[in-house]
mmCIF entry with sequence, helices, sheets and N, C-alpha, C, O atoms, coordinates in Angstrom:
data_MODEL
# 
_entry.id   MODEL 
# 
_entity.id                         1 
_entity.type                       polymer 
_entity.pdbx_number_of_molecules   1 
# 
_entity_poly.entity_id                      1 
_entity_poly.type                           'polypeptide(L)' 
_entity_poly.nstd_linkage                   no 
_entity_poly.nstd_monomer                   no 
_entity_poly.pdbx_seq_one_letter_code       MNEAVSMGAIAMLASMGLIVVIALVAAGLLSFFEKRIDHGDEH 
_entity_poly.pdbx_seq_one_letter_code_can   MNEAVSMGAIAMLASMGLIVVIALVAAGLLSFFEKRIDHGDEH 
_entity_poly.pdbx_strand_id                 A 
# 
loop_
_entity_poly_seq.entity_id 
_entity_poly_seq.num 
_entity_poly_seq.mon_id 
_entity_poly_seq.hetero 
1 1  MET n 
1 2  ASN n 
1 3  GLU n 
1 4  ALA n 
1 5  VAL n 
1 6  SER n 
1 7  MET n 
1 8  GLY n 
1 9  ALA n 
1 10 ILE n 
1 11 ALA n 
1 12 MET n 
1 13 LEU n 
1 14 ALA n 
1 15 SER n 
1 16 MET n 
1 17 GLY n 
1 18 LEU n 
1 19 ILE n 
1 20 VAL n 
1 21 VAL n 
1 22 ILE n 
1 23 ALA n 
1 24 LEU n 
1 25 VAL n 
1 26 ALA n 
1 27 ALA n 
1 28 GLY n 
1 29 LEU n 
1 30 LEU n 
1 31 SER n 
1 32 PHE n 
1 33 PHE n 
1 34 GLU n 
1 35 LYS n 
1 36 ARG n 
1 37 ILE n 
1 38 ASP n 
1 39 HIS n 
1 40 GLY n 
1 41 ASP n 
1 42 GLU n 
1 43 HIS n 
# 
_struct_asym.id          A 
_struct_asym.entity_id   1 
# 
_struct_conf.conf_type_id            HELX_P 
_struct_conf.id                      HELX_P1 
_struct_conf.pdbx_PDB_helix_id       AA1 
_struct_conf.beg_label_comp_id       ASN 
_struct_conf.beg_label_asym_id       A 
_struct_conf.beg_label_seq_id        2 
_struct_conf.pdbx_beg_PDB_ins_code   ? 
_struct_conf.end_label_comp_id       GLY 
_struct_conf.end_label_asym_id       A 
_struct_conf.end_label_seq_id        40 
_struct_conf.pdbx_end_PDB_ins_code   ? 
_struct_conf.beg_auth_comp_id        ASN 
_struct_conf.beg_auth_asym_id        A 
_struct_conf.beg_auth_seq_id         2 
_struct_conf.end_auth_comp_id        GLY 
_struct_conf.end_auth_asym_id        A 
_struct_conf.end_auth_seq_id         40 
_struct_conf.pdbx_PDB_helix_class    1 
_struct_conf.details                 ? 
_struct_conf.pdbx_PDB_helix_length   39 
# 
_struct_conf_type.id          HELX_P 
_struct_conf_type.criteria    ? 
_struct_conf_type.reference   ? 
# 
loop_
_atom_site.group_PDB 
_atom_site.id 
_atom_site.type_symbol 
_atom_site.label_atom_id 
_atom_site.label_alt_id 
_atom_site.label_comp_id 
_atom_site.label_asym_id 
_atom_site.label_entity_id 
_atom_site.label_seq_id 
_atom_site.pdbx_PDB_ins_code 
_atom_site.Cartn_x 
_atom_site.Cartn_y 
_atom_site.Cartn_z 
_atom_site.occupancy 
_atom_site.B_iso_or_equiv 
_atom_site.pdbx_formal_charge 
_atom_site.auth_seq_id 
_atom_site.auth_comp_id 
_atom_site.auth_asym_id 
_atom_site.auth_atom_id 
_atom_site.pdbx_PDB_model_num 
ATOM 1   N N  . MET A 1 1  ? 116.217 80.373 74.419 1.00 0.00 ? 1  MET A N  1 
ATOM 2   C CA . MET A 1 1  ? 117.507 80.055 73.804 1.00 0.00 ? 1  MET A CA 1 
ATOM 3   C C  . MET A 1 1  ? 117.344 78.795 72.941 1.00 0.00 ? 1  MET A C  1 
ATOM 4   O O  . MET A 1 1  ? 117.705 78.780 71.764 1.00 0.00 ? 1  MET A O  1 
ATOM 5   N N  . ASN A 1 2  ? 116.793 77.741 73.554 1.00 0.00 ? 2  ASN A N  1 
ATOM 6   C CA . ASN A 1 2  ? 116.660 76.483 72.824 1.00 0.00 ? 2  ASN A CA 1 
ATOM 7   C C  . ASN A 1 2  ? 115.744 76.635 71.612 1.00 0.00 ? 2  ASN A C  1 
ATOM 8   O O  . ASN A 1 2  ? 116.050 76.143 70.526 1.00 0.00 ? 2  ASN A O  1 
ATOM 9   N N  . GLU A 1 3  ? 114.611 77.325 71.810 1.00 0.00 ? 3  GLU A N  1 
ATOM 10  C CA . GLU A 1 3  ? 113.674 77.492 70.701 1.00 0.00 ? 3  GLU A CA 1 
ATOM 11  C C  . GLU A 1 3  ? 114.315 78.273 69.557 1.00 0.00 ? 3  GLU A C  1 
ATOM 12  O O  . GLU A 1 3  ? 114.125 77.939 68.388 1.00 0.00 ? 3  GLU A O  1 
ATOM 13  N N  . ALA A 1 4  ? 115.071 79.310 69.900 1.00 0.00 ? 4  ALA A N  1 
ATOM 14  C CA . ALA A 1 4  ? 115.712 80.119 68.861 1.00 0.00 ? 4  ALA A CA 1 
ATOM 15  C C  . ALA A 1 4  ? 116.703 79.269 68.069 1.00 0.00 ? 4  ALA A C  1 
ATOM 16  O O  . ALA A 1 4  ? 116.778 79.361 66.844 1.00 0.00 ? 4  ALA A O  1 
ATOM 17  N N  . VAL A 1 5  ? 117.463 78.439 68.790 1.00 0.00 ? 5  VAL A N  1 
ATOM 18  C CA . VAL A 1 5  ? 118.454 77.594 68.106 1.00 0.00 ? 5  VAL A CA 1 
ATOM 19  C C  . VAL A 1 5  ? 117.756 76.611 67.178 1.00 0.00 ? 5  VAL A C  1 
ATOM 20  O O  . VAL A 1 5  ? 118.173 76.428 66.034 1.00 0.00 ? 5  VAL A O  1 
ATOM 21  N N  . SER A 1 6  ? 116.688 75.974 67.671 1.00 0.00 ? 6  SER A N  1 
ATOM 22  C CA . SER A 1 6  ? 115.981 74.993 66.839 1.00 0.00 ? 6  SER A CA 1 
ATOM 23  C C  . SER A 1 6  ? 115.353 75.695 65.634 1.00 0.00 ? 6  SER A C  1 
ATOM 24  O O  . SER A 1 6  ? 115.383 75.164 64.524 1.00 0.00 ? 6  SER A O  1 
ATOM 25  N N  . MET A 1 7  ? 114.787 76.883 65.847 1.00 0.00 ? 7  MET A N  1 
ATOM 26  C CA . MET A 1 7  ? 114.196 77.619 64.730 1.00 0.00 ? 7  MET A CA 1 
ATOM 27  C C  . MET A 1 7  ? 115.261 77.974 63.702 1.00 0.00 ? 7  MET A C  1 
ATOM 28  O O  . MET A 1 7  ? 115.031 77.865 62.498 1.00 0.00 ? 7  MET A O  1 
ATOM 29  N N  . GLY A 1 8  ? 116.428 78.398 64.181 1.00 0.00 ? 8  GLY A N  1 
ATOM 30  C CA . GLY A 1 8  ? 117.516 78.732 63.259 1.00 0.00 ? 8  GLY A CA 1 
ATOM 31  C C  . GLY A 1 8  ? 117.943 77.509 62.464 1.00 0.00 ? 8  GLY A C  1 
ATOM 32  O O  . GLY A 1 8  ? 118.178 77.593 61.259 1.00 0.00 ? 8  GLY A O  1 
ATOM 33  N N  . ALA A 1 9  ? 118.043 76.369 63.145 1.00 0.00 ? 9  ALA A N  1 
ATOM 34  C CA . ALA A 1 9  ? 118.441 75.136 62.452 1.00 0.00 ? 9  ALA A CA 1 
ATOM 35  C C  . ALA A 1 9  ? 117.393 74.755 61.417 1.00 0.00 ? 9  ALA A C  1 
ATOM 36  O O  . ALA A 1 9  ? 117.727 74.359 60.300 1.00 0.00 ? 9  ALA A O  1 
ATOM 37  N N  . ILE A 1 10 ? 116.119 74.877 61.794 1.00 0.00 ? 10 ILE A N  1 
ATOM 38  C CA . ILE A 1 10 ? 115.044 74.539 60.852 1.00 0.00 ? 10 ILE A CA 1 
ATOM 39  C C  . ILE A 1 10 ? 115.095 75.487 59.653 1.00 0.00 ? 10 ILE A C  1 
ATOM 40  O O  . ILE A 1 10 ? 114.928 75.055 58.512 1.00 0.00 ? 10 ILE A O  1 
ATOM 41  N N  . ALA A 1 11 ? 115.325 76.772 59.908 1.00 0.00 ? 11 ALA A N  1 
ATOM 42  C CA . ALA A 1 11 ? 115.392 77.736 58.812 1.00 0.00 ? 11 ALA A CA 1 
ATOM 43  C C  . ALA A 1 11 ? 116.553 77.403 57.882 1.00 0.00 ? 11 ALA A C  1 
ATOM 44  O O  . ALA A 1 11 ? 116.408 77.459 56.661 1.00 0.00 ? 11 ALA A O  1 
ATOM 45  N N  . MET A 1 12 ? 117.710 77.056 58.458 1.00 0.00 ? 12 MET A N  1 
ATOM 46  C CA . MET A 1 12 ? 118.873 76.705 57.634 1.00 0.00 ? 12 MET A CA 1 
ATOM 47  C C  . MET A 1 12 ? 118.575 75.465 56.797 1.00 0.00 ? 12 MET A C  1 
ATOM 48  O O  . MET A 1 12 ? 118.872 75.432 55.602 1.00 0.00 ? 12 MET A O  1 
ATOM 49  N N  . LEU A 1 13 ? 117.982 74.441 57.429 1.00 0.00 ? 13 LEU A N  1 
ATOM 50  C CA . LEU A 1 13 ? 117.658 73.210 56.691 1.00 0.00 ? 13 LEU A CA 1 
ATOM 51  C C  . LEU A 1 13 ? 116.641 73.511 55.594 1.00 0.00 ? 13 LEU A C  1 
ATOM 52  O O  . LEU A 1 13 ? 116.761 73.002 54.479 1.00 0.00 ? 13 LEU A O  1 
ATOM 53  N N  . ALA A 1 14 ? 115.642 74.335 55.901 1.00 0.00 ? 14 ALA A N  1 
ATOM 54  C CA . ALA A 1 14 ? 114.616 74.659 54.910 1.00 0.00 ? 14 ALA A CA 1 
ATOM 55  C C  . ALA A 1 14 ? 115.230 75.397 53.727 1.00 0.00 ? 14 ALA A C  1 
ATOM 56  O O  . ALA A 1 14 ? 114.925 75.086 52.575 1.00 0.00 ? 14 ALA A O  1 
ATOM 57  N N  . SER A 1 15 ? 116.094 76.375 54.002 1.00 0.00 ? 15 SER A N  1 
ATOM 58  C CA . SER A 1 15 ? 116.715 77.132 52.910 1.00 0.00 ? 15 SER A CA 1 
ATOM 59  C C  . SER A 1 15 ? 117.602 76.219 52.069 1.00 0.00 ? 15 SER A C  1 
ATOM 60  O O  . SER A 1 15 ? 117.603 76.310 50.842 1.00 0.00 ? 15 SER A O  1 
ATOM 61  N N  . MET A 1 16 ? 118.361 75.338 52.730 1.00 0.00 ? 16 MET A N  1 
ATOM 62  C CA . MET A 1 16 ? 119.216 74.404 51.991 1.00 0.00 ? 16 MET A CA 1 
ATOM 63  C C  . MET A 1 16 ? 118.359 73.473 51.139 1.00 0.00 ? 16 MET A C  1 
ATOM 64  O O  . MET A 1 16 ? 118.688 73.208 49.982 1.00 0.00 ? 16 MET A O  1 
ATOM 65  N N  . GLY A 1 17 ? 117.260 72.977 51.709 1.00 0.00 ? 17 GLY A N  1 
ATOM 66  C CA . GLY A 1 17 ? 116.370 72.094 50.954 1.00 0.00 ? 17 GLY A CA 1 
ATOM 67  C C  . GLY A 1 17 ? 115.785 72.815 49.752 1.00 0.00 ? 17 GLY A C  1 
ATOM 68  O O  . GLY A 1 17 ? 115.699 72.245 48.665 1.00 0.00 ? 17 GLY A O  1 
ATOM 69  N N  . LEU A 1 18 ? 115.379 74.077 49.943 1.00 0.00 ? 18 LEU A N  1 
ATOM 70  C CA . LEU A 1 18 ? 114.823 74.846 48.828 1.00 0.00 ? 18 LEU A CA 1 
ATOM 71  C C  . LEU A 1 18 ? 115.858 74.997 47.725 1.00 0.00 ? 18 LEU A C  1 
ATOM 72  O O  . LEU A 1 18 ? 115.545 74.832 46.546 1.00 0.00 ? 18 LEU A O  1 
ATOM 73  N N  . ILE A 1 19 ? 117.105 75.314 48.111 1.00 0.00 ? 19 ILE A N  1 
ATOM 74  C CA . ILE A 1 19 ? 118.166 75.487 47.114 1.00 0.00 ? 19 ILE A CA 1 
ATOM 75  C C  . ILE A 1 19 ? 118.370 74.185 46.344 1.00 0.00 ? 19 ILE A C  1 
ATOM 76  O O  . ILE A 1 19 ? 118.508 74.198 45.121 1.00 0.00 ? 19 ILE A O  1 
ATOM 77  N N  . VAL A 1 20 ? 118.387 73.057 47.062 1.00 0.00 ? 20 VAL A N  1 
ATOM 78  C CA . VAL A 1 20 ? 118.589 71.756 46.401 1.00 0.00 ? 20 VAL A CA 1 
ATOM 79  C C  . VAL A 1 20 ? 117.433 71.467 45.449 1.00 0.00 ? 20 VAL A C  1 
ATOM 80  O O  . VAL A 1 20 ? 117.650 71.035 44.317 1.00 0.00 ? 20 VAL A O  1 
ATOM 81  N N  . VAL A 1 21 ? 116.205 71.705 45.906 1.00 0.00 ? 21 VAL A N  1 
ATOM 82  C CA . VAL A 1 21 ? 115.032 71.443 45.061 1.00 0.00 ? 21 VAL A CA 1 
ATOM 83  C C  . VAL A 1 21 ? 115.077 72.325 43.816 1.00 0.00 ? 21 VAL A C  1 
ATOM 84  O O  . VAL A 1 21 ? 114.837 71.846 42.708 1.00 0.00 ? 21 VAL A O  1 
ATOM 85  N N  . ILE A 1 22 ? 115.384 73.613 43.994 1.00 0.00 ? 22 ILE A N  1 
ATOM 86  C CA . ILE A 1 22 ? 115.444 74.532 42.854 1.00 0.00 ? 22 ILE A CA 1 
ATOM 87  C C  . ILE A 1 22 ? 116.518 74.074 41.873 1.00 0.00 ? 22 ILE A C  1 
ATOM 88  O O  . ILE A 1 22 ? 116.304 74.095 40.661 1.00 0.00 ? 22 ILE A O  1 
ATOM 89  N N  . ALA A 1 23 ? 117.683 73.656 42.399 1.00 0.00 ? 23 ALA A N  1 
ATOM 90  C CA . ALA A 1 23 ? 118.773 73.202 41.523 1.00 0.00 ? 23 ALA A CA 1 
ATOM 91  C C  . ALA A 1 23 ? 118.339 71.960 40.750 1.00 0.00 ? 23 ALA A C  1 
ATOM 92  O O  . ALA A 1 23 ? 118.592 71.859 39.550 1.00 0.00 ? 23 ALA A O  1 
ATOM 93  N N  . LEU A 1 24 ? 117.686 71.012 41.429 1.00 0.00 ? 24 LEU A N  1 
ATOM 94  C CA . LEU A 1 24 ? 117.241 69.784 40.751 1.00 0.00 ? 24 LEU A CA 1 
ATOM 95  C C  . LEU A 1 24 ? 116.208 70.120 39.678 1.00 0.00 ? 24 LEU A C  1 
ATOM 96  O O  . LEU A 1 24 ? 116.284 69.600 38.565 1.00 0.00 ? 24 LEU A O  1 
ATOM 97  N N  . VAL A 1 25 ? 115.249 70.978 39.998 1.00 0.00 ? 25 VAL A N  1 
ATOM 98  C CA . VAL A 1 25 ? 114.216 71.349 39.024 1.00 0.00 ? 25 VAL A CA 1 
ATOM 99  C C  . VAL A 1 25 ? 114.850 72.055 37.831 1.00 0.00 ? 25 VAL A C  1 
ATOM 100 O O  . VAL A 1 25 ? 114.497 71.779 36.684 1.00 0.00 ? 25 VAL A O  1 
ATOM 101 N N  . ALA A 1 26 ? 115.787 72.968 38.097 1.00 0.00 ? 26 ALA A N  1 
ATOM 102 C CA . ALA A 1 26 ? 116.447 73.688 37.005 1.00 0.00 ? 26 ALA A CA 1 
ATOM 103 C C  . ALA A 1 26 ? 117.204 72.710 36.112 1.00 0.00 ? 26 ALA A C  1 
ATOM 104 O O  . ALA A 1 26 ? 117.135 72.812 34.887 1.00 0.00 ? 26 ALA A O  1 
ATOM 105 N N  . ALA A 1 27 ? 117.927 71.760 36.715 1.00 0.00 ? 27 ALA A N  1 
ATOM 106 C CA . ALA A 1 27 ? 118.681 70.779 35.922 1.00 0.00 ? 27 ALA A CA 1 
ATOM 107 C C  . ALA A 1 27 ? 117.720 69.929 35.097 1.00 0.00 ? 27 ALA A C  1 
ATOM 108 O O  . ALA A 1 27 ? 117.980 69.666 33.923 1.00 0.00 ? 27 ALA A O  1 
ATOM 109 N N  . GLY A 1 28 ? 116.618 69.501 35.695 1.00 0.00 ? 28 GLY A N  1 
ATOM 110 C CA . GLY A 1 28 ? 115.648 68.694 34.964 1.00 0.00 ? 28 GLY A CA 1 
ATOM 111 C C  . GLY A 1 28 ? 115.041 69.468 33.804 1.00 0.00 ? 28 GLY A C  1 
ATOM 112 O O  . GLY A 1 28 ? 114.904 68.931 32.705 1.00 0.00 ? 28 GLY A O  1 
ATOM 113 N N  . LEU A 1 29 ? 114.675 70.729 34.039 1.00 0.00 ? 29 LEU A N  1 
ATOM 114 C CA . LEU A 1 29 ? 114.100 71.541 32.966 1.00 0.00 ? 29 LEU A CA 1 
ATOM 115 C C  . LEU A 1 29 ? 115.114 71.755 31.851 1.00 0.00 ? 29 LEU A C  1 
ATOM 116 O O  . LEU A 1 29 ? 114.765 71.683 30.673 1.00 0.00 ? 29 LEU A O  1 
ATOM 117 N N  . LEU A 1 30 ? 116.370 72.017 32.216 1.00 0.00 ? 30 LEU A N  1 
ATOM 118 C CA . LEU A 1 30 ? 117.403 72.235 31.196 1.00 0.00 ? 30 LEU A CA 1 
ATOM 119 C C  . LEU A 1 30 ? 117.559 70.994 30.331 1.00 0.00 ? 30 LEU A C  1 
ATOM 120 O O  . LEU A 1 30 ? 117.558 71.095 29.104 1.00 0.00 ? 30 LEU A O  1 
ATOM 121 N N  . SER A 1 31 ? 117.691 69.824 30.948 1.00 0.00 ? 31 SER A N  1 
ATOM 122 C CA . SER A 1 31 ? 117.856 68.583 30.178 1.00 0.00 ? 31 SER A CA 1 
ATOM 123 C C  . SER A 1 31 ? 116.600 68.325 29.344 1.00 0.00 ? 31 SER A C  1 
ATOM 124 O O  . SER A 1 31 ? 116.701 67.897 28.194 1.00 0.00 ? 31 SER A O  1 
ATOM 125 N N  . PHE A 1 32 ? 115.420 68.581 29.909 1.00 0.00 ? 32 PHE A N  1 
ATOM 126 C CA . PHE A 1 32 ? 114.166 68.361 29.182 1.00 0.00 ? 32 PHE A CA 1 
ATOM 127 C C  . PHE A 1 32 ? 114.101 69.253 27.943 1.00 0.00 ? 32 PHE A C  1 
ATOM 128 O O  . PHE A 1 32 ? 113.777 68.780 26.854 1.00 0.00 ? 32 PHE A O  1 
ATOM 129 N N  . PHE A 1 33 ? 114.406 70.538 28.105 1.00 0.00 ? 33 PHE A N  1 
ATOM 130 C CA . PHE A 1 33 ? 114.343 71.456 26.966 1.00 0.00 ? 33 PHE A CA 1 
ATOM 131 C C  . PHE A 1 33 ? 115.429 71.143 25.951 1.00 0.00 ? 33 PHE A C  1 
ATOM 132 O O  . PHE A 1 33 ? 115.207 71.287 24.749 1.00 0.00 ? 33 PHE A O  1 
ATOM 133 N N  . GLU A 1 34 ? 116.616 70.712 26.417 1.00 0.00 ? 34 GLU A N  1 
ATOM 134 C CA . GLU A 1 34 ? 117.682 70.353 25.483 1.00 0.00 ? 34 GLU A CA 1 
ATOM 135 C C  . GLU A 1 34 ? 117.243 69.174 24.621 1.00 0.00 ? 34 GLU A C  1 
ATOM 136 O O  . GLU A 1 34 ? 117.466 69.170 23.411 1.00 0.00 ? 34 GLU A O  1 
ATOM 137 N N  . LYS A 1 35 ? 116.617 68.171 25.245 1.00 0.00 ? 35 LYS A N  1 
ATOM 138 C CA . LYS A 1 35 ? 116.132 67.022 24.476 1.00 0.00 ? 35 LYS A CA 1 
ATOM 139 C C  . LYS A 1 35 ? 115.063 67.467 23.484 1.00 0.00 ? 35 LYS A C  1 
ATOM 140 O O  . LYS A 1 35 ? 115.068 67.031 22.333 1.00 0.00 ? 35 LYS A O  1 
ATOM 141 N N  . ARG A 1 36 ? 114.148 68.330 23.917 1.00 0.00 ? 36 ARG A N  1 
ATOM 142 C CA . ARG A 1 36 ? 113.079 68.804 23.019 1.00 0.00 ? 36 ARG A CA 1 
ATOM 143 C C  . ARG A 1 36 ? 113.686 69.563 21.853 1.00 0.00 ? 36 ARG A C  1 
ATOM 144 O O  . ARG A 1 36 ? 113.250 69.398 20.714 1.00 0.00 ? 36 ARG A O  1 
ATOM 145 N N  . ILE A 1 37 ? 114.688 70.396 22.122 1.00 0.00 ? 37 ILE A N  1 
ATOM 146 C CA . ILE A 1 37 ? 115.312 71.177 21.048 1.00 0.00 ? 37 ILE A CA 1 
ATOM 147 C C  . ILE A 1 37 ? 116.039 70.243 20.084 1.00 0.00 ? 37 ILE A C  1 
ATOM 148 O O  . ILE A 1 37 ? 115.985 70.435 18.869 1.00 0.00 ? 37 ILE A O  1 
ATOM 149 N N  . ASP A 1 38 ? 116.722 69.229 20.627 1.00 0.00 ? 38 ASP A N  1 
ATOM 150 C CA . ASP A 1 38 ? 117.453 68.298 19.762 1.00 0.00 ? 38 ASP A CA 1 
ATOM 151 C C  . ASP A 1 38 ? 116.491 67.538 18.854 1.00 0.00 ? 38 ASP A C  1 
ATOM 152 O O  . ASP A 1 38 ? 116.783 67.336 17.676 1.00 0.00 ? 38 ASP A O  1 
ATOM 153 N N  . HIS A 1 39 ? 115.337 67.112 19.395 1.00 0.00 ? 39 HIS A N  1 
ATOM 154 C CA . HIS A 1 39 ? 114.389 66.336 18.607 1.00 0.00 ? 39 HIS A CA 1 
ATOM 155 C C  . HIS A 1 39 ? 113.415 67.240 17.850 1.00 0.00 ? 39 HIS A C  1 
ATOM 156 O O  . HIS A 1 39 ? 112.587 66.744 17.086 1.00 0.00 ? 39 HIS A O  1 
ATOM 157 N N  . GLY A 1 40 ? 113.502 68.543 18.047 1.00 0.00 ? 40 GLY A N  1 
ATOM 158 C CA . GLY A 1 40 ? 112.571 69.447 17.380 1.00 0.00 ? 40 GLY A CA 1 
ATOM 159 C C  . GLY A 1 40 ? 112.819 69.501 15.879 1.00 0.00 ? 40 GLY A C  1 
ATOM 160 O O  . GLY A 1 40 ? 111.877 69.689 15.109 1.00 0.00 ? 40 GLY A O  1 
ATOM 161 N N  . ASP A 1 41 ? 114.076 69.340 15.445 1.00 0.00 ? 41 ASP A N  1 
ATOM 162 C CA . ASP A 1 41 ? 114.377 69.418 14.013 1.00 0.00 ? 41 ASP A CA 1 
ATOM 163 C C  . ASP A 1 41 ? 113.845 68.198 13.259 1.00 0.00 ? 41 ASP A C  1 
ATOM 164 O O  . ASP A 1 41 ? 113.580 68.282 12.060 1.00 0.00 ? 41 ASP A O  1 
ATOM 165 N N  . GLU A 1 42 ? 113.689 67.076 13.943 1.00 0.00 ? 42 GLU A N  1 
ATOM 166 C CA . GLU A 1 42 ? 113.227 65.864 13.263 1.00 0.00 ? 42 GLU A CA 1 
ATOM 167 C C  . GLU A 1 42 ? 111.785 66.016 12.794 1.00 0.00 ? 42 GLU A C  1 
ATOM 168 O O  . GLU A 1 42 ? 111.416 65.492 11.743 1.00 0.00 ? 42 GLU A O  1 
ATOM 169 N N  . HIS A 1 43 ? 110.955 66.741 13.578 1.00 0.00 ? 43 HIS A N  1 
ATOM 170 C CA . HIS A 1 43 ? 109.548 66.898 13.190 1.00 0.00 ? 43 HIS A CA 1 
ATOM 171 C C  . HIS A 1 43 ? 109.464 67.849 12.052 1.00 0.00 ? 43 HIS A C  1 
ATOM 172 O O  . HIS A 1 43 ? 108.371 68.130 11.561 1.00 0.00 ? 43 HIS A O  1 
# 
C-alpha cells in the first residue's frame, strides 16, 4: 500500500515536472525564434 502510494506520488510529480520543463523550453524556443525572425530582416 505504502509503496504504491509513494510510486503514484513520484509519478505525478515526475509528470508535472516534465510538463513544466516542456512548457519552459517551448516558451524559450518561441521567444528565441521570435527574436531571430525580428532581427533577420536587418541582415
